[in-house]
C-alpha positions in Angstrom: -31.6 185.8 128.2 -32.6 182.1 129.1 -35.3 181.3 130.9 -35.5 179.4 133.9 -36.9 176.1 132.2 -33.6 176.5 130.2 -31.3 177.2 132.7 -30.3 174.6 135.4 -31.8 175.8 138.8 -27.9 174.6 140.3 -26.1 176.3 137.8 -28.3 179.2 139.8 -27.2 178.3 142.2 -23.4 178.3 142.1 -24.1 181.6 140.4 -25.6 183.6 142.9 -23.9 181.9 145.8 -20.2 182.8 143.6 -21.5 186.5 143.8 -23.2 186.6 147.8 -19.7 184.9 148.8 -18.1 187.7 147.6 -20.5 189.9 149.7 -20.0 188.0 152.8 -16.3 187.6 152.7 -16.4 191.5 152.6 -17.7 191.8 156.2 -14.7 190.4 157.7 -11.9 190.4 155.1 -10.7 194.0 156.2 -10.4 192.6 160.1 -6.7 191.1 159.7 -5.7 194.0 157.0 -6.3 196.9 159.9 -3.8 197.4 161.2 -2.0 197.4 157.8 -4.6 200.1 157.2 -4.2 202.3 160.6 -0.5 202.1 159.8 -1.2 203.7 156.0 -3.5 205.5 156.8 -3.0 207.4 160.1 -6.2 205.8 161.1 -7.8 206.0 164.7 -8.9 202.7 166.9 -13.0 204.5 166.2 -12.0 205.0 162.5 -10.6 201.5 162.0 -14.2 200.3 163.7 -16.2 202.3 161.3 -14.7 200.1 158.7 -16.5 197.7 159.4 -19.2 199.1 160.2 -20.0 202.0 157.4 -20.2 198.2 155.4 -22.3 196.3 157.7 -24.8 199.7 158.6 -25.6 200.6 154.9 -25.5 196.6 154.3 -28.1 195.9 156.7 -29.9 199.2 156.5 -31.0 199.2 152.5 -31.4 195.1 152.8 -35.0 195.6 153.1 -35.0 198.1 149.7 -32.7 195.5 148.0 -35.5 192.9 149.0 -38.7 195.2 148.2 -36.8 195.9 144.8 -35.7 192.5 143.7 -39.8 191.9 143.8 -40.9 194.4 142.1 -38.5 195.1 139.2 -37.3 191.7 138.6 -34.9 190.1 141.3 -32.0 189.7 138.5 -32.3 192.5 137.0 -31.3 194.1 141.3 -28.6 191.4 141.6 -26.7 192.7 138.7 -27.1 196.0 139.9 -26.3 194.9 143.0 -22.9 193.3 141.4 -22.0 195.9 139.4 -22.2 198.8 142.3 -20.1 196.5 144.7 -17.2 195.7 141.9 -16.9 199.7 141.3 -17.3 200.7 144.9 -14.6 197.9 145.7 -12.2 199.4 143.4 -13.2 203.2 145.0 -12.0 201.6 148.0 -8.1 200.2 146.5 -7.7 204.1 145.6 -8.4 205.8 148.8 -6.0 207.7 149.8 -8.2 208.8 153.6 -10.2 207.2 156.0 -12.8 209.5 155.0 -12.6 208.1 151.9 -12.1 204.6 152.3 -15.4 204.9 155.2 -17.2 206.4 152.4 -16.5 203.8 149.3 -16.8 201.2 152.3 -20.9 202.7 152.8 -21.2 201.8 149.1 -19.6 198.4 148.7 -22.4 198.2 151.2 -25.2 199.5 149.3 -24.0 197.4 146.6 -24.1 194.3 149.2 -27.6 195.6 150.2 -28.9 194.7 146.6 -26.8 191.6 145.7 -28.2 189.5 149.3 -31.5 189.8 149.1 -31.9 188.8 145.4 -29.9 186.0 145.3 -31.2 184.5 148.4 -35.1 185.2 146.9 -33.8 183.6 143.3 -32.8 180.7 145.2 -36.1 180.4 147.9 -38.0 180.9 144.0 -36.2 178.8 141.6 -36.2 176.1 144.4 -39.7 175.0 145.5 -39.5 171.4 146.4 -38.8 171.2 150.0 -35.8 168.2 149.5 -34.3 170.4 147.2 -35.2 173.9 148.8 -33.2 172.7 151.9 -30.4 170.8 149.9 -30.2 174.7 147.9 -30.3 176.7 151.2 -27.8 174.6 152.9 -25.0 175.3 150.7 -26.3 179.4 150.6 -26.1 178.8 154.0 -22.9 177.2 154.2 -21.0 180.2 152.2 -22.7 182.7 154.5 -21.2 181.5 157.9 -18.1 180.7 156.1 -17.4 183.7 154.2 -16.4 185.6 157.0 -14.4 183.0 158.3 -12.6 183.0 155.0 -12.0 186.6 154.2 -9.8 186.7 157.2 -7.7 183.6 155.8 -7.8 185.6 152.6 -7.4 189.3 154.0 -4.0 187.6 155.7 -2.6 186.4 152.3 -3.3 189.4 150.3 -2.2 191.9 152.8 0.8 189.5 153.5 1.4 188.7 150.1 0.6 192.0 148.1 -0.9 194.9 149.7 -4.5 195.9 151.7 -5.5 197.5 148.5 -5.7 194.0 147.2 -8.6 192.9 149.6 -10.5 194.9 147.5 -9.1 194.9 144.0 -10.0 190.9 144.1 -13.3 192.0 143.9 -12.8 193.5 140.5 -12.8 190.9 138.0 -14.8 188.3 140.4 -17.4 190.7 140.3 -17.4 191.6 136.4 -17.7 187.9 135.9 -20.1 187.2 138.3 -21.8 189.8 136.0 -21.3 188.1 132.8 -22.5 184.6 133.3 -25.3 186.0 135.7 -26.5 188.3 132.5 -26.4 185.0 130.7 -27.7 182.1 132.8 -29.9 183.3 136.2 -33.8 184.2 134.7 -35.1 186.8 136.1 -38.8 186.7 137.8 -41.2 189.6 139.4 -43.7 189.8 142.6 -47.4 189.4 140.8 -48.4 192.8 142.5 -46.0 195.1 141.7 -45.8 199.1 143.4 -43.5 201.6 144.2 -40.5 201.2 146.8 -40.2 203.3 149.7 -37.3 205.1 149.4 -38.0 207.7 152.5 -38.3 204.4 154.5 -35.2 203.1 153.8 -33.1 206.4 154.0 -35.0 206.6 157.5 -34.2 203.3 159.2 -30.8 203.4 158.0 -30.1 206.8 159.3 -31.5 206.0 162.5 -29.2 202.8 162.9 -26.0 204.7 161.6 -26.9 207.6 164.5 -27.6 204.6 166.7 -23.8 202.7 166.3 -22.4 206.7 166.3 -23.8 207.2 169.7 -23.0 203.6 171.3 -19.0 204.2 169.6 -18.8 207.8 171.2 -20.2 206.6 174.4 -16.5 205.6 175.2 -15.3 208.5 174.9 -18.3 211.1 176.4 -19.4 208.4 178.9 -23.3 206.9 178.6 -25.1 209.6 180.7 -23.5 212.4 178.2 -25.4 214.7 177.1 -24.5 214.7 173.4 -24.6 210.7 174.6 -28.0 211.0 175.1 -29.0 213.4 172.6 -27.6 211.3 169.8 -29.6 208.5 171.5 -32.8 210.2 171.3 -32.4 211.1 167.1 -31.9 207.5 166.5 -34.8 206.8 168.3 -36.8 209.8 166.8 -35.5 208.1 163.1 -35.9 204.7 164.2 -39.9 205.6 165.2 -40.2 208.1 162.0 -39.8 204.7 160.2 -42.4 202.5 161.5 -44.9 205.8 161.5 -43.7 205.8 157.7 -44.8 201.7 156.8 -47.7 202.2 158.9 -49.1 204.9 156.6 -47.5 204.6 153.6 -49.5 202.6 150.5 -46.4 200.6 149.8 -44.2 200.2 152.7 -40.5 198.5 153.3 -41.5 196.5 155.5 -45.4 194.9 155.2 -45.7 194.7 159.5 -48.0 192.0 158.6 -45.1 190.2 157.9 -44.6 189.8 161.3 -47.3 187.4 162.1 -45.1 185.0 160.1 -44.1 183.3 164.2 -41.5 181.7 162.1 -40.3 184.5 160.7 -40.5 186.9 163.6 -39.1 184.6 166.0 -35.9 183.7 164.0 -35.2 187.2 163.0 -35.2 188.3 166.8 -32.7 185.2 167.8 -30.5 186.2 164.4 -30.2 189.7 165.9 -28.4 188.2 169.1 -26.5 185.7 167.3 -25.1 187.7 165.1 -24.4 190.3 167.8 -22.2 188.2 169.3 -20.7 186.2 166.8 -19.6 189.0 164.2 -17.5 190.4 167.5 -15.4 187.6 167.4 -13.5 187.6 164.9 -13.0 190.8 165.2 -11.7 190.2 168.3 -10.0 187.0 168.1 -8.0 188.7 164.6 -6.5 191.3 167.0 -5.4 188.5 169.8 -3.6 186.6 167.5 -1.6 189.9 166.1 -1.3 191.6 168.6 -0.5 188.9 171.3 0.8 186.0 169.9 2.2 188.1 167.3 1.0 186.6 163.4 1.3 188.2 161.1 -1.1 189.5 158.3 -0.6 185.6 157.2 -0.1 183.6 160.0 -3.0 185.4 161.4 -5.5 184.4 158.3 -4.3 180.5 158.4 -4.9 180.3 161.6 -8.5 180.7 161.2 -7.9 178.3 158.5 -9.5 175.5 160.6 -12.8 177.8 161.6 -14.0 177.4 157.9 -13.6 173.7 157.9 -15.6 173.3 161.1 -18.4 175.8 159.6 -18.9 173.7 156.5 -19.0 170.0 158.9 -21.7 172.2 161.1 -23.6 173.1 158.3 -23.6 169.4 156.5 -24.3 168.0 159.7 -27.5 170.2 160.3 -28.8 169.5 156.7 -28.8 165.7 157.9 -29.8 166.5 161.2 -32.7 168.9 160.7 -34.1 165.4 158.9 -34.7 163.5 161.8 -34.1 166.4 164.9 -36.1 169.2 162.8 -34.8 172.8 162.2 -36.1 173.9 165.7 -33.8 171.8 167.9 -31.1 171.5 165.6 -30.9 175.5 166.0 -30.9 174.8 169.4 -28.1 173.0 169.6 -25.8 174.4 167.8 -26.8 177.7 169.8 -25.8 176.0 173.0 -22.5 174.7 171.4 -21.9 178.2 170.2 -22.3 179.5 173.6 -19.9 177.1 175.2 -17.1 178.0 172.3 -17.5 181.2 172.8 -16.8 181.2 176.9 -14.2 179.7 176.3 -12.3 182.7 175.2 -13.3 184.9 177.8 -10.4 182.5 179.5 -7.6 183.6 177.2 -4.8 184.7 178.9 -2.2 187.3 177.7 1.1 184.7 177.4 -1.7 182.4 175.8 -1.0 180.1 172.8 -3.2 179.2 169.5 -3.7 175.7 169.9 -4.2 175.1 173.3 -5.6 178.7 174.6 -7.1 180.0 170.8 -8.9 177.1 168.9 -10.6 175.0 171.0 -13.1 178.1 171.8 -13.2 179.1 167.9 -14.0 175.6 166.7 -16.6 175.1 169.0 -18.4 179.0 168.0 -17.6 177.1 164.1 -19.4 174.2 164.9 -22.4 176.0 166.8 -22.9 178.6 163.7 -22.8 175.9 160.5 -25.4 173.9 162.4 -27.2 176.8 163.5 -27.8 178.8 160.2 -28.6 176.2 158.2 -32.0 175.5 159.9 -32.4 179.4 161.1 -32.4 180.4 157.2 -35.1 177.7 156.8 -37.1 178.8 159.5 -36.7 182.5 158.3 -37.7 181.5 154.5 -40.1 179.1 154.7 -43.5 179.8 155.5 -43.7 183.1 153.2 -45.7 183.0 150.4 -43.4 183.5 146.7 -44.7 187.7 146.6 -42.8 188.1 149.5 -39.8 186.2 149.1 -37.5 188.8 148.2 -39.0 190.9 151.8 -38.6 188.2 154.0 -34.9 187.6 152.6 -34.4 191.1 153.1 -35.1 190.6 156.7 -33.5 188.0 157.7 -30.3 189.8 156.2 -31.0 192.7 157.8 -31.1 191.5 161.0 -27.7 189.7 160.9 -25.7 192.7 159.1 -27.2 195.1 161.8 -26.9 192.6 164.8 -23.6 192.5 163.2 -23.3 196.4 163.9 -24.8 196.8 166.3 -22.5 194.1 168.6 -19.5 195.2 167.3 -20.2 198.6 168.0 -21.1 197.5 172.4 -19.0 194.7 172.7 -16.6 197.2 171.7 -17.0 199.9 174.0 -17.1 197.6 176.6 -13.9 195.7 175.8 -12.5 199.7 175.2 -13.4 201.0 179.0 -12.3 197.4 180.9 -9.2 198.5 179.2 -9.0 202.4 180.2 -9.5 201.3 183.4 -6.8 199.4 184.1 -5.0 202.8 183.1 -2.0 201.8 179.7 -3.1 199.8 177.0 -0.6 197.2 177.8 -0.8 193.5 176.4 -2.4 192.4 179.6 -5.5 195.4 179.8 -5.8 194.5 176.1 -6.5 191.0 176.5 -8.6 191.8 180.1 -10.7 194.0 177.7 -10.9 191.2 174.6 -12.8 188.6 178.0 -15.1 191.0 178.8 -15.9 191.6 175.1 -15.9 187.3 174.7 -18.1 187.1 177.8 -20.5 189.7 175.9 -20.7 187.7 173.1 -21.3 184.5 175.0 -25.0 186.3 176.4 -25.8 187.3 173.4 -25.9 183.9 171.9 -27.2 182.8 175.0 -30.1 185.2 174.6 -30.7 184.0 170.5 -30.9 180.8 172.5 -33.8 181.6 174.9 -35.7 183.8 172.6 -35.8 181.0 170.2 -36.2 178.2 172.8 -38.8 180.0 174.2 -40.9 181.7 171.5 -40.9 178.8 168.8 -43.4 176.2 169.3 -43.0 173.0 167.4 -46.0 173.6 165.1 -44.7 177.2 164.1 -42.1 174.9 162.3 -44.2 171.7 160.8 -44.3 172.2 157.4 -40.4 173.3 157.4 -39.7 170.1 159.1 -41.6 167.7 156.7 -38.7 167.1 153.4 -41.2 164.9 151.4 -43.6 167.8 151.4 -43.2 170.7 149.6 -43.6 174.3 151.7 -46.9 175.8 151.7 -47.4 179.9 152.7 -49.2 180.0 156.2 
């Protein structure tokens, strides 16, 4: 294996972003294919939501373990293990013949992603130590993270229409094999200076707590929020999450060293990202349903409808890299969140007899530009002021905020949409659209909340080192 001195850091960036793109893609690639999967496997609407959430919950729940494992056992080793597991799980997804098998395989795929993503980001943050280069590298990373979801919708439509829904998973197998082979050869390995054990109990308790919490939210649609079963599941989730906190306080080598949250930039950026992704992930889900069930688009047409979104995200990310130099990371993130919230608010007016160009596209473009503007600076804020030995941990926490936020947001907003539709009687197109309008309103509120958290709690001095391009980022 070559050392980091013998390997171009930009080649390393390409390889880890290649794998990360595959991981992010699978968060949304199934959305356009959901109607086809539902028909072939006779799935219920609740099962459809779990095809998305099984991936995002296991992904989010084990990201912390993946981040710490990358620091302790070697970032390249954990990265390669994740790529291999993700590729194998993708094959199992394609071979699934029941909802249970598909949901279980999606969870395994999420576990592979939980190893890939934090290891990849920590490889970047430890490879690029000079501030200007790190900003450019994280700009590429952020564009991949933000744009992968939109491209997933397009690719999902193309593969489902041209071949079958199984191919949205099969395509990962050769891509994963290529990523594994090249990364084995060219990506350097590195470990934290101080190596300890891995907190498996913490990872299991937090993941179980999150899964039970989302299940309680989903079942509340059927049982009601005041039902004893819903309350019981909520109490069980709270107990599991409390157990996780207790473990982290007492164990010698915790999954999350809780003291890391004393770094204000890390704590505030992750709190804001939790709200941001809660609104944004659901946007892809509901907008995809609107294009197919209301506008009558085929899976391919629905995927193509999101192509401008991808371009707008890339444009936003490019603008962000330039704007950060003049305005700073904090102000650029705030501007991006404001633009995205306005775009989400526009979607609350979607009519049942609407058109793509006049009613759907304007809101999607504003959200996409806002996403591009947000993800670059907020990634810098979340990872810029941590020590090198905590790079994997910070990366895991940041990615966890995204995935957990997305899963919780989808569960809550889907429940609100379904309740609104059910209150109108039969699930007519008009009733479905009114339900989705409620979901988009909730998404706009979540984005606005993320903006308020960032603006009110993050002080300019908290990001002073990150804002200075010519100065290497120093841990504080």
